[in-house]
C-alpha positions in Angstrom: -43.0 69.6 38.7 -46.1 67.3 37.7 -44.5 66.9 34.5 -41.2 66.0 35.8 -42.7 63.3 37.6 -44.7 62.0 34.7 -41.3 61.7 32.9 -39.7 60.0 35.8 -42.5 57.4 36.1 -42.5 56.8 32.6 -38.7 56.1 32.4 -39.1 54.0 35.1 -41.7 51.9 33.3 -39.5 51.8 30.5 -36.4 50.5 32.4 -39.1 48.2 34.2 -40.0 46.8 30.7 -36.5 46.8 29.4 -35.5 44.5 32.5 -38.1 42.2 32.1 -37.0 41.6 28.3 -33.6 41.4 29.5 -34.3 38.6 31.8 -36.5 36.7 29.6 -33.7 37.0 27.2 -31.4 36.0 29.8 -33.7 32.8 30.6 -33.6 32.0 26.8 -30.3 32.0 26.6 -29.4 29.8 29.7 -32.1 27.4 28.3 -30.3 27.3 24.8 -26.9 26.9 26.9 -28.3 23.9 28.9 -29.8 22.3 25.6 -26.7 22.8 23.5 -24.6 21.6 26.5 -26.7 18.5 27.0 -26.4 17.8 23.5 -22.7 18.1 23.2 -22.5 15.7 26.7 -24.6 13.2 24.5 -22.6 13.4 21.6 -19.3 13.4 23.6 -20.7 10.1 25.2 -21.8 8.7 21.9 -18.1 9.4 20.7 -16.4 8.0 23.9 -18.7 4.8 23.2 -17.7 4.5 19.8 -13.7 5.3 20.5 -14.2 2.4 23.4 -15.7 -0.4 20.8 -13.1 0.7 18.4 -10.4 -0.1 20.8 -11.9 -3.3 21.9 -12.1 -4.2 18.1 -8.3 -3.2 17.4 -7.7 -5.2 20.5 -9.3 -8.4 19.0 -7.5 -7.8 15.9 -4.3 -7.7 17.2 -4.6 -11.0 19.5 -5.8 -12.4 16.3 -2.6 -11.3 14.3 -0.7 -12.6 17.3 -2.2 -15.9 17.5 -1.7 -16.2 13.5 1.9 -15.4 13.9 2.8 -17.5 16.7 0.9 -20.5 14.5 3.0 -19.3 11.6 6.4 -19.5 13.5 5.8 -22.6 15.0 4.9 -24.1 11.5 7.6 -22.4 10.0 10.1 -23.9 12.3 8.9 -27.5 11.4 9.5 -26.9 7.8 12.7 -24.4 7.7 10.5 -21.5 6.7 10.2 -17.7 8.2 6.9 -16.2 8.8 7.3 -13.6 5.9 8.3 -16.7 3.6 5.0 -18.4 4.7 2.8 -15.5 4.2 4.4 -14.9 1.1 3.9 -18.7 -0.1 0.5 -18.8 1.1 -0.4 -15.5 -0.7 0.9 -16.6 -4.0 -0.9 -20.3 -3.8 -4.2 -18.5 -3.1 -4.0 -16.3 -6.1 -2.8 -19.5 -8.1 -5.4 -21.7 -6.8 -3.2 -24.0 -4.8 -3.7 -25.5 -1.4 -2.0 -27.5 0.8 1.6 -25.8 0.0 2.7 -26.2 3.3 2.4 -30.1 3.2 4.3 -30.0 -0.2 7.1 -28.0 1.3 7.1 -30.7 4.0 7.2 -33.6 1.4 9.7 -31.4 -0.6 12.3 -31.0 2.4 12.1 -34.8 3.1 12.8 -35.6 -0.6 15.8 -33.1 -0.8 17.3 -34.7 2.5 16.7 -38.2 0.8 18.5 -36.9 -2.2 21.4 -35.7 0.1 21.6 -39.1 1.7 21.7 -40.9 -1.7 18.1 -42.5 -1.3 14.4 -41.7 -2.3 12.9 -41.5 -5.5 13.3 -37.6 -6.4 16.8 -38.4 -7.7 15.6 -38.7 -11.0 13.7 -35.6 -11.0 16.1 -33.3 -8.9 18.5 -34.3 -11.7 16.6 -33.5 -14.8 15.8 -30.0 -13.0 19.5 -29.3 -12.6 18.2 -28.3 -8.8 21.0 -27.3 -6.3 19.9 -28.9 -3.3 22.4 -27.2 -1.0 21.7 -24.1 -2.0 17.9 -24.7 -1.4 18.6 -25.8 2.1 19.2 -22.0 2.7 16.3 -20.7 1.0 12.7 -19.7 2.8 9.6 -21.7 1.7 8.6 -19.1 -1.1 11.9 -19.0 -2.5 12.2 -22.2 -2.6 9.2 -22.8 -4.7 10.0 -19.9 -6.6 13.6 -21.3 -7.6 11.9 -25.0 -8.3 9.4 -22.9 -10.5 11.9 -21.0 -12.6 14.1 -24.5 -13.1 10.8 -26.1 -14.5 10.6 -23.1 -17.1 14.0 -23.0 -18.1 13.9 -26.9 -18.9 11.1 -26.0 -21.2 9.3 -29.6 -20.4 5.6 -29.9 -21.3 3.0 -29.8 -18.3 2.7 -33.4 -18.2 6.6 -33.8 -17.6 6.3 -31.0 -15.0 3.3 -32.6 -13.1 5.3 -36.0 -13.0 8.3 -34.3 -11.5 6.4 -32.0 -9.1 4.4 -35.2 -7.8 7.9 -37.0 -7.2 9.0 -34.0 -5.5 5.8 -33.4 -3.1 3.4 -31.4 -5.1 0.6 -33.5 -5.9 -1.8 -30.6 -6.7 -3.5 -31.0 -10.1 -3.2 -27.2 -10.9 0.6 -27.1 -9.6 2.1 -27.9 -13.4 0.3 -25.2 -14.7 1.6 -22.7 -12.3 5.2 -23.8 -12.2 5.6 -23.9 -15.8 5.3 -20.3 -15.8 8.0 -19.7 -13.7 8.6 -18.2 -10.0 7.7 -14.5 -10.5 4.1 -15.3 -8.8 6.2 -16.3 -5.8 8.5 -13.2 -5.8 5.7 -10.6 -6.3 4.0 -12.0 -3.5 6.8 -11.7 -1.1 7.2 -7.8 -2.5 3.4 -7.5 -1.7 3.7 -9.0 1.8 6.7 -6.6 2.3 4.8 -3.7 0.8 1.2 -3.9 2.6 3.3 -4.0 6.3 2.6 -8.0 6.3 6.2 -9.0 6.8 7.4 -9.9 10.2 10.9 -10.7 11.5 11.9 -13.6 13.2 12.7 -11.6 16.5 9.2 -9.9 16.5 7.8 -13.4 15.8 9.5 -14.7 18.9 8.1 -12.0 20.9 4.8 -12.3 19.7 5.1 -16.0 20.3 5.5 -15.3 23.9 3.2 -13.1 24.5 0.7 -15.4 22.9 1.7 -18.7 24.8 1.6 -16.3 28.1 -2.0 -15.1 27.1 -3.2 -18.7 26.4 -2.0 -20.2 29.6 -3.5 -17.5 31.8 -6.9 -17.4 30.0 
């Protein structure tokens, strides 16, 4: 009996030690779980903050884009161009080092209109370049410039003569002749790039964005 009691006491002591070790292990596990949970919560908060910041940044970009499209649409309406046409024209102009193309298009339209009325100083240049004035009236801004460049290239005229006629038509940039005598490929390529990069905007979408931007402006 004494031996049996000794065995029971020993087993009980072993179980007690085992229980203590299990409790200690459980506590460490709980602490580890809490630590991991805390770290994940901190990580989640950081991700949420980053997502919120990204959303705000995207929102600002969207507003800026709508403002740009609104401005382009209003300008385009004044010179007979679409948003896509203006973007294509400006992209080609930037790559070619030409500035003030919107003003040049305005002067070109005025000179073409004067020619149709039988007046203006551009008659000689229009006839020399064999320009189809009626067809140009239906062209977008970039297409009109590309067509003009093609006609200058086909004529085989020198850069000096090209500069003379371009100034008569409204293009007084010093670099204009050097760009136009190469033909209109640069302007056509710009439109392809605008469409390929997703920068083209239909007039319907531009009208919607114009309304939204005007409403935002009026409620600021």
